[in-house]
Every structure is written in structure tokens, then in C-alpha cells.
FIKOLZA-1660 file (N, C-alpha, C; in steps of 0.1 Angstrom, whole numbers, plus 5000, padded with zeros to 4 digits):
% residues 197
   i   px   py   pz ch aa at
   1 4748 2401 4428  A  M  N
   1 4742 2404 4414  A  M CA
   1 4734 2394 4409  A  M  C
   2 4721 2397 4405  A  V  N
   2 4713 2387 4400  A  V CA
   2 4717 2384 4385  A  V  C
   3 4719 2371 4381  A  P  N
   3 4724 2368 4367  A  P CA
   3 4711 2373 4357  A  P  C
   4 4715 2377 4346  A  S  N
   4 4705 2381 4336  A  S CA
   4 4697 2369 4331  A  S  C
   5 4684 2371 4329  A  T  N
   5 4677 2360 4324  A  T CA
   5 4671 2364 4310  A  T  C
   6 4676 2374 4304  A  L  N
   6 4672 2378 4290  A  L CA
   6 4677 2367 4280  A  L  C
   7 4668 2363 4272  A  G  N
   7 4670 2354 4262  A  G CA
   7 4676 2361 4249  A  G  C
   8 4680 2352 4239  A  P  N
   8 4684 2358 4227  A  P CA
   8 4673 2366 4219  A  P  C
   9 4661 2363 4221  A  L  N
   9 4650 2370 4213  A  L CA
   9 4646 2382 4221  A  L  C
  10 4651 2385 4232  A  D  N
  10 4648 2397 4240  A  D CA
  10 4650 2410 4232  A  D  C
  11 4661 2410 4223  A  R  N
  11 4664 2423 4216  A  R CA
  11 4652 2427 4207  A  R  C
  12 4643 2417 4202  A  F  N
  12 4632 2421 4194  A  F CA
  12 4621 2427 4203  A  F  C
  13 4619 2421 4215  A  A  N
  13 4610 2427 4223  A  A CA
  13 4614 2442 4228  A  A  C
  14 4627 2443 4231  A  R  N
  14 4632 2457 4234  A  R CA
  14 4630 2467 4224  A  R  C
  15 4633 2462 4211  A  R  N
  15 4631 2472 4200  A  R CA
  15 4617 2475 4197  A  R  C
  16 4607 2466 4200  A  A  N
  16 4593 2468 4199  A  A CA
  16 4588 2479 4209  A  A  C
  17 4594 2476 4222  A  R  N
  17 4590 2488 4232  A  R CA
  17 4595 2501 4228  A  R  C
  18 4608 2501 4222  A  R  N
  18 4613 2515 4219  A  R CA
  18 4605 2521 4207  A  R  C
  19 4601 2512 4197  A  A  N
  19 4593 2517 4186  A  A CA
  19 4580 2524 4190  A  A  C
  20 4574 2517 4199  A  R  N
  20 4561 2523 4205  A  R CA
  20 4563 2535 4213  A  R  C
  21 4574 2537 4220  A  Q  N
  21 4579 2549 4227  A  Q CA
  21 4581 2560 4217  A  Q  C
  22 4588 2557 4207  A  L  N
  22 4591 2568 4197  A  L CA
  22 4579 2572 4189  A  L  C
  23 4570 2562 4186  A  A  N
  23 4558 2566 4179  A  A CA
  23 4549 2577 4186  A  A  C
  24 4550 2577 4200  A  A  N
  24 4543 2587 4207  A  A CA
  24 4548 2602 4205  A  A  C
  25 4562 2601 4203  A  S  N
  25 4568 2616 4202  A  S CA
  25 4572 2619 4187  A  S  C
  26 4569 2609 4177  A  H  N
  26 4572 2613 4163  A  H CA
  26 4559 2609 4155  A  H  C
  27 4548 2617 4156  A  P  N
  27 4536 2614 4149  A  P CA
  27 4538 2612 4134  A  P  C
  28 4546 2618 4127  A  A  N
  28 4548 2617 4113  A  A CA
  28 4553 2603 4109  A  A  C
  29 4561 2597 4119  A  S  N
  29 4565 2583 4116  A  S CA
  29 4558 2572 4123  A  S  C
  30 4547 2577 4131  A  A  N
  30 4540 2567 4140  A  A CA
  30 4535 2554 4132  A  A  C
  31 4529 2556 4120  A  P  N
  31 4524 2542 4114  A  P CA
  31 4536 2533 4111  A  P  C
  32 4547 2539 4106  A  S  N
  32 4558 2529 4103  A  S CA
  32 4565 2523 4117  A  S  C
  33 4564 2531 4127  A  L  N
  33 4570 2527 4139  A  L CA
  33 4561 2516 4145  A  L  C
  34 4548 2518 4143  A  D  N
  34 4539 2507 4149  A  D CA
  34 4540 2495 4142  A  D  C
  35 4541 2496 4128  A  L  N
  35 4544 2484 4120  A  L CA
  35 4556 2477 4124  A  L  C
  36 4567 2484 4126  A  F  N
  36 4580 2478 4131  A  F CA
  36 4579 2472 4145  A  F  C
  37 4572 2478 4154  A  A  N
  37 4569 2472 4167  A  A CA
  37 4562 2459 4166  A  A  C
  38 4552 2459 4157  A  R  N
  38 4544 2446 4156  A  R CA
  38 4553 2435 4150  A  R  C
  39 4561 2439 4140  A  L  N
  39 4570 2429 4134  A  L CA
  39 4580 2424 4144  A  L  C
  40 4585 2433 4152  A  S  N
  40 4595 2429 4163  A  S CA
  40 4588 2420 4173  A  S  C
  41 4576 2422 4177  A  E  N
  41 4569 2414 4185  A  E CA
  41 4567 2400 4180  A  E  C
  42 4564 2399 4167  A  L  N
  42 4562 2386 4160  A  L CA
  42 4576 2379 4160  A  L  C
  43 4587 2387 4158  A  Q  N
  43 4601 2379 4158  A  Q CA
  43 4604 2375 4172  A  Q  C
  44 4599 2382 4182  A  S  N
  44 4604 2379 4196  A  S CA
  44 4597 2366 4200  A  S  C
  45 4587 2362 4193  A  R  N
  45 4581 2348 4196  A  R CA
  45 4583 2338 4186  A  R  C
  46 4591 2342 4176  A  R  N
  46 4594 2333 4165  A  R CA
  46 4581 2329 4157  A  R  C
  47 4572 2339 4153  A  A  N
  47 4560 2336 4147  A  A CA
  47 4561 2329 4134  A  A  C
  48 4550 2324 4128  A  S  N
  48 4551 2318 4116  A  S CA
  48 4551 2327 4105  A  S  C
  49 4555 2323 4092  A  R  N
  49 4555 2331 4080  A  R CA
  49 4541 2335 4078  A  R  C
  50 4531 2327 4081  A  E  N
  50 4516 2331 4078  A  E CA
  50 4513 2343 4087  A  E  C
  51 4517 2343 4100  A  E  N
  51 4515 2355 4108  A  E CA
  51 4521 2368 4103  A  E  C
  52 4533 2367 4097  A  F  N
  52 4539 2378 4092  A  F CA
  52 4532 2382 4080  A  F  C
  53 4528 2373 4071  A  R  N
  53 4520 2377 4059  A  R CA
  53 4507 2383 4062  A  R  C
  54 4501 2378 4073  A  A  N
  54 4489 2385 4077  A  A CA
  54 4489 2400 4081  A  A  C
  55 4501 2401 4087  A  L  N
  55 4504 2416 4092  A  L CA
  55 4508 2425 4081  A  L  C
  56 4513 2420 4070  A  T  N
  56 4518 2428 4060  A  T CA
  56 4514 2422 4045  A  T  C
  57 4500 2424 4043  A  P  N
  57 4495 2417 4030  A  P CA
  57 4499 2424 4019  A  P  C
  58 4504 2436 4019  A  N  N
  58 4508 2444 4008  A  N CA
  58 4521 2445 4004  A  N  C
  59 4530 2438 4013  A  I  N
  59 4545 2438 4009  A  I CA
  59 4548 2424 4003  A  I  C
  60 4556 2425 3992  A  P  N
  60 4560 2412 3985  A  P CA
  60 4567 2403 3996  A  P  C
  61 4561 2392 3997  A  P  N
  61 4564 2384 4010  A  P CA
  61 4578 2377 4010  A  P  C
  62 4582 2369 3999  A  E  N
  62 4593 2360 4001  A  E CA
  62 4606 2367 4004  A  E  C
  63 4611 2376 3997  A  E  N
  63 4624 2383 3999  A  E CA
  63 4624 2389 4014  A  E  C
  64 4613 2396 4017  A  W  N
  64 4612 2403 4029  A  W CA
  64 4611 2393 4041  A  W  C
  65 4603 2383 4039  A  L  N
  65 4603 2371 4050  A  L CA
  65 4616 2364 4052  A  L  C
  66 4623 2364 4040  A  D  N
  66 4636 2358 4042  A  D CA
  66 4646 2366 4051  A  D  C
  67 4644 2379 4049  A  R  N
  67 4652 2388 4058  A  R CA
  67 4648 2388 4072  A  R  C
  68 4635 2387 4074  A  I  N
  68 4631 2385 4088  A  I CA
  68 4635 2372 4094  A  I  C
  69 4635 2362 4087  A  E  N
  69 4639 2349 4093  A  E CA
  69 4655 2349 4095  A  E  C
  70 4661 2356 4085  A  A  N
  70 4677 2357 4086  A  A CA
  70 4681 2363 4098  A  A  C
  71 4673 2373 4104  A  E  N
  71 4677 2379 4117  A  E CA
  71 4677 2370 4128  A  E  C
  72 4670 2359 4126  A  L  N
  72 4669 2349 4137  A  L CA
  72 4679 2338 4136  A  L  C
  73 4685 2337 4124  A  H  N
  73 4694 2325 4122  A  H CA
  73 4706 2331 4113  A  H  C
  74 4715 2337 4119  A  L  N
  74 4727 2343 4112  A  L CA
  74 4738 2334 4110  A  L  C
  75 4743 2335 4098  A  M  N
  75 4756 2328 4094  A  M CA
  75 4766 2337 4090  A  M  C
  76 4777 2339 4097  A  P  N
  76 4787 2347 4093  A  P CA
  76 4793 2345 4080  A  P  C
  77 4795 2355 4072  A  Q  N
  77 4801 2355 4059  A  Q CA
  77 4809 2368 4057  A  Q  C
  78 4821 2368 4065  A  P  N
  78 4829 2381 4065  A  P CA
  78 4833 2384 4050  A  P  C
  79 4833 2396 4047  A  P  N
  79 4835 2401 4034  A  P CA
  79 4850 2409 4034  A  P  C
  80 4854 2413 4023  A  D  N
  80 4866 2420 4021  A  D CA
  80 4864 2434 4020  A  D  C
  81 4852 2439 4019  A  A  N
  81 4849 2453 4016  A  A CA
  81 4847 2460 4030  A  A  C
  82 4852 2472 4032  A  P  N
  82 4851 2479 4045  A  P CA
  82 4837 2485 4046  A  P  C
  83 4829 2487 4036  A  H  N
  83 4816 2492 4038  A  H CA
  83 4806 2481 4040  A  H  C
  84 4809 2468 4040  A  L  N
  84 4801 2456 4043  A  L CA
  84 4803 2452 4057  A  L  C
  85 4793 2446 4064  A  C  N
  85 4794 2441 4077  A  C CA
  85 4806 2432 4078  A  C  C
  86 4815 2433 4088  A  P  N
  86 4826 2423 4089  A  P CA
  86 4821 2410 4095  A  P  C
  87 4809 2409 4099  A  H  N
  87 4804 2396 4106  A  H CA
  87 4795 2387 4095  A  H  C
  88 4787 2394 4088  A  C  N
  88 4779 2386 4079  A  C CA
  88 4779 2392 4063  A  C  C
  89 4786 2402 4061  A  G  N
  89 4787 2406 4047  A  G CA
  89 4776 2414 4042  A  G  C
  90 4766 2418 4050  A  S  N
  90 4754 2425 4046  A  S CA
  90 4758 2441 4045  A  S  C
  91 4750 2449 4038  A  P  N
  91 4752 2463 4038  A  P CA
  91 4748 2469 4051  A  P  C
  92 4752 2482 4054  A  P  N
  92 4746 2488 4066  A  P CA
  92 4733 2493 4064  A  P  C
  93 4726 2495 4075  A  Q  N
  93 4712 2500 4075  A  Q CA
  93 4713 2514 4079  A  Q  C
  94 4723 2519 4087  A  L  N
  94 4724 2532 4093  A  L CA
  94 4736 2534 4098  A  L  C
  95 4739 2546 4103  A  G  N
  95 4752 2550 4110  A  G CA
  95 4749 2556 4125  A  G  C
  96 4757 2553 4133  A  I  N
  96 4756 2557 4147  A  I CA
  96 4769 2566 4149  A  I  C
  97 4766 2579 4154  A  L  N
  97 4776 2589 4158  A  L CA
  97 4779 2587 4173  A  L  C
  98 4790 2581 4176  A  R  N
  98 4793 2580 4190  A  R CA
  98 4803 2590 4195  A  R  C
  99 4802 2595 4208  A  P  N
  99 4811 2605 4212  A  P CA
  99 4825 2599 4213  A  P  C
 100 4835 2607 4208  A  Q  N
 100 4848 2602 4208  A  Q CA
 100 4858 2615 4208  A  Q  C
 101 4865 2617 4219  A  G  N
 101 4873 2629 4219  A  G CA
 101 4865 2642 4219  A  G  C
 102 4868 2651 4211  A  D  N
 102 4861 2664 4210  A  D CA
 102 4849 2662 4200  A  D  C
 103 4847 2651 4194  A  G  N
 103 4837 2650 4183  A  G CA
 103 4829 2636 4184  A  G  C
 104 4827 2632 4172  A  H  N
 104 4819 2619 4171  A  H CA
 104 4827 2609 4162  A  H  C
 105 4828 2597 4165  A  A  N
 105 4832 2587 4155  A  A CA
 105 4818 2580 4150  A  A  C
 106 4820 2577 4136  A  L  N
 106 4809 2570 4129  A  L CA
 106 4811 2555 4129  A  L  C
 107 4799 2547 4132  A  Y  N
 107 4799 2533 4132  A  Y CA
 107 4788 2530 4123  A  Y  C
 108 4789 2521 4113  A  L  N
 108 4778 2517 4106  A  L CA
 108 4773 2504 4113  A  L  C
 109 4759 2503 4111  A  A  N
 109 4752 2492 4119  A  A CA
 109 4746 2484 4107  A  A  C
 110 4749 2471 4108  A  C  N
 110 4745 2461 4098  A  C CA
 110 4729 2460 4097  A  C  C
 111 4724 2460 4084  A  A  N
 111 4710 2458 4082  A  A CA
 111 4705 2444 4086  A  A  C
 112 4713 2435 4087  A  L  N
 112 4708 2421 4091  A  L CA
 112 4712 2417 4105  A  L  C
 113 4725 2416 4108  A  C  N
 113 4728 2412 4122  A  C CA
 113 4730 2422 4132  A  C  C
 114 4729 2434 4129  A  R  N
 114 4731 2446 4138  A  R CA
 114 4744 2447 4144  A  R  C
 115 4755 2440 4138  A  Q  N
 115 4769 2443 4142  A  Q CA
 115 4772 2457 4137  A  Q  C
 116 4780 2463 4146  A  E  N
 116 4785 2477 4142  A  E CA
 116 4801 2477 4140  A  E  C
 117 4806 2486 4131  A  W  N
 117 4820 2486 4128  A  W CA
 117 4824 2501 4125  A  W  C
 118 4835 2504 4128  A  P  N
 118 4839 2520 4125  A  P CA
 118 4841 2522 4111  A  P  C
 119 4837 2534 4106  A  F  N
 119 4839 2538 4093  A  F CA
 119 4841 2552 4091  A  F  C
 120 4849 2556 4080  A  S  N
 120 4854 2571 4078  A  S CA
 120 4841 2579 4077  A  S  C
 121 4841 2591 4082  A  R  N
 121 4830 2601 4081  A  R CA
 121 4832 2609 4068  A  R  C
 122 4842 2605 4061  A  K  N
 122 4846 2614 4048  A  K CA
 122 4841 2608 4036  A  K  C
 123 4837 2595 4037  A  T  N
 123 4835 2588 4024  A  T CA
 123 4820 2582 4024  A  T  C
 124 4814 2578 4012  A  C  N
 124 4802 2572 4011  A  C CA
 124 4802 2558 4015  A  C  C
 125 4793 2553 4024  A  P  N
 125 4794 2539 4028  A  P CA
 125 4789 2530 4017  A  P  C
 126 4786 2534 4005  A  N  N
 126 4782 2527 3994  A  N CA
 126 4793 2526 3984  A  N  C
 127 4797 2537 3979  A  C  N
 127 4806 2537 3967  A  C CA
 127 4820 2542 3971  A  C  C
 128 4822 2548 3983  A  G  N
 128 4836 2553 3988  A  G CA
 128 4839 2566 3983  A  G  C
 129 4830 2573 3975  A  A  N
 129 4833 2586 3970  A  A CA
 129 4832 2596 3982  A  A  C
 130 4839 2608 3979  A  E  N
 130 4839 2618 3990  A  E CA
 130 4829 2629 3987  A  E  C
 131 4820 2626 3978  A  A  N
 131 4810 2635 3973  A  A CA
 131 4797 2634 3983  A  A  C
 132 4799 2636 3995  A  I  N
 132 4788 2634 4006  A  I CA
 132 4784 2648 4012  A  I  C
 133 4772 2648 4016  A  S  N
 133 4766 2659 4022  A  S CA
 133 4757 2654 4035  A  S  C
 134 4753 2664 4042  A  F  N
 134 4744 2659 4054  A  F CA
 134 4732 2668 4054  A  F  C
 135 4721 2663 4057  A  A  N
 135 4709 2671 4060  A  A CA
 135 4704 2669 4073  A  A  C
 136 4697 2679 4079  A  T  N
 136 4690 2677 4092  A  T CA
 136 4677 2683 4091  A  T  C
 137 4668 2682 4102  A  A  N
 137 4655 2688 4102  A  A CA
 137 4655 2694 4117  A  A  C
 138 4649 2706 4118  A  P  N
 138 4648 2710 4132  A  P CA
 138 4640 2703 4142  A  P  C
 139 4630 2695 4137  A  S  N
 139 4622 2688 4146  A  S CA
 139 4628 2674 4149  A  S  C
 140 4640 2671 4144  A  L  N
 140 4646 2656 4146  A  L CA
 140 4660 2659 4151  A  L  C
 141 4661 2665 4163  A  A  N
 141 4673 2666 4170  A  A CA
 141 4680 2652 4172  A  A  C
 142 4692 2650 4168  A  G  N
 142 4700 2639 4169  A  G CA
 142 4700 2629 4157  A  G  C
 143 4693 2635 4146  A  Y  N
 143 4692 2628 4133  A  Y CA
 143 4699 2636 4123  A  Y  C
 144 4707 2628 4114  A  R  N
 144 4713 2635 4102  A  R CA
 144 4711 2625 4090  A  R  C
 145 4711 2630 4079  A  T  N
 145 4710 2620 4068  A  T CA
 145 4722 2623 4059  A  T  C
 146 4729 2613 4056  A  L  N
 146 4741 2613 4048  A  L CA
 146 4736 2610 4033  A  L  C
 147 4739 2619 4024  A  T  N
 147 4737 2616 4010  A  T CA
 147 4749 2617 4001  A  T  C
 148 4750 2609 3990  A  C  N
 148 4761 2608 3982  A  C CA
 148 4757 2612 3967  A  C  C
 149 4764 2623 3962  A  D  N
 149 4760 2627 3949  A  D CA
 149 4767 2620 3939  A  D  C
 150 4775 2610 3942  A  S  N
 150 4782 2601 3933  A  S CA
 150 4773 2589 3929  A  S  C
 151 4768 2582 3939  A  C  N
 151 4759 2571 3936  A  C CA
 151 4744 2572 3939  A  C  C
 152 4741 2585 3945  A  K  N
 152 4727 2589 3948  A  K CA
 152 4721 2581 3959  A  K  C
 153 4727 2576 3969  A  I  N
 153 4722 2568 3980  A  I CA
 153 4722 2577 3991  A  I  C
 154 4714 2573 4001  A  Y  N
 154 4714 2580 4015  A  Y CA
 154 4712 2571 4026  A  Y  C
 155 4717 2573 4038  A  L  N
 155 4713 2566 4050  A  L CA
 155 4714 2576 4062  A  L  C
 156 4707 2572 4072  A  H  N
 156 4704 2581 4083  A  H CA
 156 4716 2578 4093  A  H  C
 157 4720 2588 4101  A  L  N
 157 4730 2588 4112  A  L CA
 157 4723 2592 4124  A  L  C
 158 4724 2586 4134  A  L  N
 158 4719 2587 4147  A  L CA
 158 4729 2592 4157  A  L  C
 159 4728 2603 4163  A  E  N
 159 4738 2608 4173  A  E CA
 159 4734 2603 4187  A  E  C
 160 4741 2593 4192  A  E  N
 160 4739 2586 4204  A  E CA
 160 4736 2596 4215  A  E  C
 161 4745 2606 4217  A  S  N
 161 4744 2615 4229  A  S CA
 161 4731 2623 4230  A  S  C
 162 4723 2624 4218  A  K  N
 162 4711 2632 4218  A  K CA
 162 4699 2623 4218  A  K  C
 163 4701 2610 4218  A  L  N
 163 4690 2600 4217  A  L CA
 163 4690 2591 4227  A  L  C
 164 4687 2595 4240  A  P  N
 164 4687 2586 4253  A  P CA
 164 4678 2573 4249  A  P  C
 165 4684 2562 4252  A  G  N
 165 4676 2549 4251  A  G CA
 165 4677 2544 4237  A  G  C
 166 4687 2549 4229  A  L  N
 166 4688 2546 4215  A  L CA
 166 4688 2531 4213  A  L  C
 167 4679 2527 4203  A  I  N
 167 4679 2514 4198  A  I CA
 167 4679 2516 4184  A  I  C
 168 4690 2516 4176  A  P  N
 168 4693 2520 4163  A  P CA
 168 4682 2516 4153  A  P  C
 169 4679 2503 4152  A  E  N
 169 4669 2499 4141  A  E CA
 169 4655 2504 4144  A  E  C
 170 4652 2508 4156  A  A  N
 170 4638 2514 4160  A  A CA
 170 4640 2530 4157  A  A  C
 171 4651 2535 4163  A  D  N
 171 4651 2549 4162  A  D CA
 171 4653 2555 4147  A  D  C
 172 4658 2547 4138  A  E  N
 172 4661 2551 4124  A  E CA
 172 4648 2552 4117  A  E  C
 173 4637 2545 4120  A  I  N
 173 4624 2546 4116  A  I CA
 173 4617 2560 4118  A  I  C
 174 4621 2566 4131  A  A  N
 174 4615 2579 4134  A  A CA
 174 4620 2590 4125  A  A  C
 175 4630 2587 4117  A  A  N
 175 4637 2597 4107  A  A CA
 175 4628 2598 4094  A  A  C
 176 4616 2594 4094  A  Q  N
 176 4608 2593 4081  A  Q CA
 176 4607 2606 4074  A  Q  C
 177 4605 2616 4081  A  P  N
 177 4605 2630 4074  A  P CA
 177 4618 2632 4066  A  P  C
 178 4629 2627 4070  A  L  N
 178 4642 2629 4063  A  L CA
 178 4642 2620 4051  A  L  C
 179 4636 2607 4052  A  D  N
 179 4634 2598 4042  A  D CA
 179 4625 2605 4030  A  D  C
 180 4616 2611 4034  A  I  N
 180 4607 2618 4024  A  I CA
 180 4615 2629 4016  A  I  C
 181 4623 2637 4025  A  W  N
 181 4631 2647 4018  A  W CA
 181 4642 2640 4009  A  W  C
 182 4649 2630 4013  A  A  N
 182 4659 2625 4005  A  A CA
 182 4652 2619 3992  A  A  C
 183 4643 2612 3992  A  I  N
 183 4636 2606 3981  A  I CA
 183 4632 2615 3972  A  I  C
 184 4625 2627 3978  A  G  N
 184 4620 2638 3968  A  G CA
 184 4632 2645 3962  A  G  C
 185 4645 2643 3966  A  N  N
 185 4656 2650 3960  A  N CA
 185 4664 2641 3952  A  N  C
 186 4658 2628 3949  A  G  N
 186 4665 2620 3939  A  G CA
 186 4674 2610 3946  A  G  C
 187 4674 2607 3958  A  Y  N
 187 4682 2597 3964  A  Y CA
 187 4674 2584 3967  A  Y  C
 188 4682 2573 3968  A  R  N
 188 4675 2561 3972  A  R CA
 188 4682 2556 3984  A  R  C
 189 4674 2549 3993  A  K  N
 189 4680 2545 4006  A  K CA
 189 4690 2533 4003  A  K  C
 190 4701 2534 4009  A  L  N
 190 4711 2523 4008  A  L CA
 190 4705 2510 4012  A  L  C
 191 4696 2508 4023  A  T  N
 191 4691 2495 4026  A  T CA
 191 4678 2499 4033  A  T  C
 192 4667 2496 4026  A  P  N
 192 4654 2499 4033  A  P CA
 192 4653 2491 4047  A  P  C
 193 4645 2497 4056  A  N  N
 193 4642 2491 4069  A  N CA
 193 4631 2481 4068  A  N  C
 194 4630 2474 4079  A  L  N
 194 4618 2464 4080  A  L CA
 194 4605 2470 4078  A  L  C
 195 4604 2482 4080  A  A  N
 195 4591 2490 4078  A  A CA
 195 4589 2492 4063  A  A  C
 196 4599 2490 4055  A  G  N
 196 4597 2491 4040  A  G CA
 196 4601 2505 4036  A  G  C
 197 4608 2512 4044  A  I  N
 197 4613 2526 4041  A  I CA
 197 4628 2525 4040  A  I  C
% end
């Protein structure tokens, strides 16, 4: 067996490739996926803040650039709350439905460090209420959107078995038609992705 030569920055290159692949099959989300791919490529080579600013001149830079850099230099800050990442304390970006038994188990994926942790499918990952619903779109097999009528948040759930080659932070951006639906129905995203959605 040949030892792996993948470096720690390879995950950014992999998600850039996945975003470009998804852009070809999800035209409604292609501009956002392209932006995400370009951001990931810059991260994969530790680009300067100036290069990120040049790519995204219309995005308020400092808070967003801090998040880009934080992905490269993570400091664990474990929280006491089950809805926050057990590694760094950040909120989830999305959920992943992984096959388990006769159904699927829900894992939340951190918006910052990409750590995953199990979470109940019966409660809101923001406020803990049980007032949740799910939306789907016929053109987006493998995607669901969880909405909470208590705190009015939403986040996307990705069904691993229906999305071969899944890279969660890239695949989540392809669900942009469901973002438009959720926002149009008065929900706000729990954590916007790096494409700003």
C-alpha cells in the first residue's frame, strides 16, 4: 500500500472539485457553486486576504474573512450545548442523513471545523423545539430542508445514500432552490454558507 501524500489543505481542493462537478448538474445553483469552488481553491493555497477581497468585492470583508481564516487555524472550544459543535463550539451548517438500521440517523456538520455529531431528528438544532417540518423538491433528490416554526430557522439535510461523492459543504450549496423557498416562507438560515447563502 502506498502511503497517502494528501496534505491538510487537500480538503479544500477536494471540495472545489466537487463544487465544480455539482455546478454542471445544478444550473440554478451554478453561480454560487462556482464562487464556493474559487474560495476553496484560494483556501487550498492559503491565499492572502487581498486575494479573497478581490474575489468577493461585494461581501462585507472582515467577519467573512475571519471565518475563512478560522477554517485553516481551528482552536477547539467544546461547548455544553448539544446543538453546538462538540469540537469548536460553532453552530451547524447542515445535517447529514446517514443510513442506519432501517432508516437514517441525523448528524449535524459544523459550519467551521466540519466536525460531525449525532443529533435527534425530532427537535430543532437551534432552539430544541419539536415544531419542525421538512420540505423537498422533485428536482433535488437527496436534499431536504428542515424548518422550525418556533424559532423560524432552516437548514438543509443531505441524504448520503442518494448523493454519491458527497462533500457536505459543497453539496449543501446545490440546494439553493430550497434556500429560496425557505426564505420566501419567512425562515432564516441557521448558518449561511461561504457562498453567502
